[in-house]
NUDREN-316018 format. One line per field, with one value per residue (C-alpha): residue in three letters; residue number from 1; z, x, y. Coordinates in steps of 0.02 Angstrom, whole numbers, plus 50000, padded with zeros to 5 digits. Example, Ala and Ser with C-alpha at 12.3 -4.5 7.8 and 13.67 -1.06 7.14 Angstrom:
2
sedo = c(ALA:SER)
loro = c(1:2)
c3 = c(50390:50357)
c1 = c(50615:50684)
c2 = c(49775:49947)
END
This chain:
129
sedo = c(UNK:UNK:UNK:UNK:UNK:UNK:UNK:UNK:UNK:UNK:UNK:UNK:UNK:UNK:UNK:UNK:UNK:UNK:UNK:UNK:UNK:UNK:UNK:UNK:UNK:UNK:UNK:UNK:UNK:UNK:UNK:UNK:UNK:UNK:UNK:UNK:UNK:UNK:UNK:UNK:UNK:UNK:UNK:UNK:UNK:UNK:UNK:UNK:UNK:UNK:UNK:UNK:UNK:UNK:UNK:UNK:UNK:UNK:UNK:UNK:UNK:UNK:UNK:UNK:UNK:UNK:UNK:UNK:UNK:UNK:UNK:UNK:UNK:UNK:UNK:UNK:UNK:UNK:UNK:UNK:UNK:UNK:UNK:UNK:UNK:UNK:UNK:UNK:UNK:UNK:UNK:UNK:UNK:UNK:UNK:UNK:UNK:UNK:UNK:UNK:UNK:UNK:UNK:UNK:UNK:UNK:UNK:UNK:UNK:UNK:UNK:UNK:UNK:UNK:UNK:UNK:UNK:UNK:UNK:UNK:UNK:UNK:UNK:UNK:UNK:UNK:UNK:UNK:UNK)
loro = c(1:2:3:4:5:6:7:8:9:10:11:12:13:14:15:16:17:18:19:20:21:22:23:24:25:26:27:28:29:30:31:32:33:34:35:36:37:38:39:40:41:42:43:44:45:46:47:48:49:50:51:52:53:54:55:56:57:58:59:60:61:62:63:64:65:66:67:68:69:70:71:72:73:74:75:76:77:78:79:80:81:82:83:84:85:86:87:88:89:90:91:92:93:94:95:96:97:98:99:100:101:102:103:104:105:106:107:108:109:110:111:112:113:114:115:116:117:118:119:120:121:122:123:124:125:126:127:128:129)
c3 = c(52532:52655:52843:52934:53117:53169:53353:53501:53687:53717:53881:53972:54134:54165:54326:54340:54259:54283:54225:54275:54151:53982:53882:53818:53888:53998:53966:54057:53946:53950:53874:53744:53694:53682:53571:53468:53523:53535:53645:53566:53441:53396:53467:53461:53629:53635:53805:53818:53979:53912:53722:53713:53571:53566:53489:53586:53596:53708:53849:53920:54100:54231:54175:54260:54339:54232:54222:54097:54143:54045:54049:54016:53947:53906:54095:54082:53966:54028:54213:54323:54314:54136:54013:53856:53693:53637:53451:53329:53140:52992:52815:52696:52524:52581:52745:52885:53021:53178:53348:53468:53655:53765:53943:54104:54287:54332:54148:54128:53958:53954:53774:53615:53463:53326:53190:53249:53082:53126:53292:53223:53273:53416:53590:53717:53823:53677:53655:53838:53849)
c1 = c(47750:47824:47833:47740:47710:47543:47532:47631:47624:47717:47806:47771:47866:47943:47871:47974:48119:48133:48296:48241:48095:48107:48084:47962:47877:47722:47599:47437:47303:47200:47348:47370:47187:47202:47356:47286:47424:47401:47486:47646:47653:47827:47867:48011:48051:48148:48216:48209:48310:48467:48445:48429:48324:48269:48142:48038:47857:47710:47627:47462:47476:47342:47208:47215:47383:47484:47620:47760:47879:48038:48077:48229:48395:48319:48313:48501:48466:48302:48269:48119:48086:48150:48036:48002:47906:47831:47791:47712:47731:47635:47687:47562:47563:47502:47528:47406:47355:47440:47359:47459:47422:47507:47531:47540:47576:47548:47547:47369:47308:47319:47265:47240:47296:47165:47281:47458:47534:47482:47574:47747:47878:47775:47845:47781:47712:47597:47540:47495:47376)
c2 = c(52604:52728:52722:52861:52903:52826:52871:52934:52962:53125:53168:53004:52983:52812:52743:52585:52492:52302:52227:52051:52051:51965:52126:52258:52412:52398:52540:52583:52504:52665:52758:52621:52640:52830:52816:52671:52552:52364:52233:52164:52309:52371:52543:52666:52746:52909:52961:53151:53143:53057:53045:52855:52783:52602:52485:52359:52301:52344:52249:52311:52371:52400:52524:52693:52657:52779:52647:52660:52518:52485:52299:52192:52254:52425:52456:52487:52635:52710:52739:52784:52970:52988:53079:52978:52983:52816:52803:52680:52684:52617:52569:52650:52730:52901:52995:52963:53086:53020:53007:53114:53110:53240:53177:53277:53235:53054:53005:53069:53127:53316:53337:53237:53335:53330:53399:53362:53416:53594:53582:53540:53668:53739:53757:53631:53775:53817:53636:53613:53761)
END
């Protein structure tokens, strides 16, 4: 078995960071559905703004809200306004085609890549056409 990327939300903007929360990342449930993410699923979050990488789990947020809320100790590392990539992985024998959702203003889905492997190495300006 090997671990492959299964899904990702690309260029999400953190809307809130709550240090007083027990932990996790709260994600708009519509975005979770689009990216095939489930509540309490382990995710890797990469902060494009400051380079931080961390693992946590998901909590479903209000549908249509666009919320990406970093909870608990991770709120020390990732702040509101930071641009992040949120990824899930899967242990399988052969590669799977990941679900990749490109987000735009307000954390709205701009585009869902049908063949993300063909997009590797492209500039973001090309992907967001």
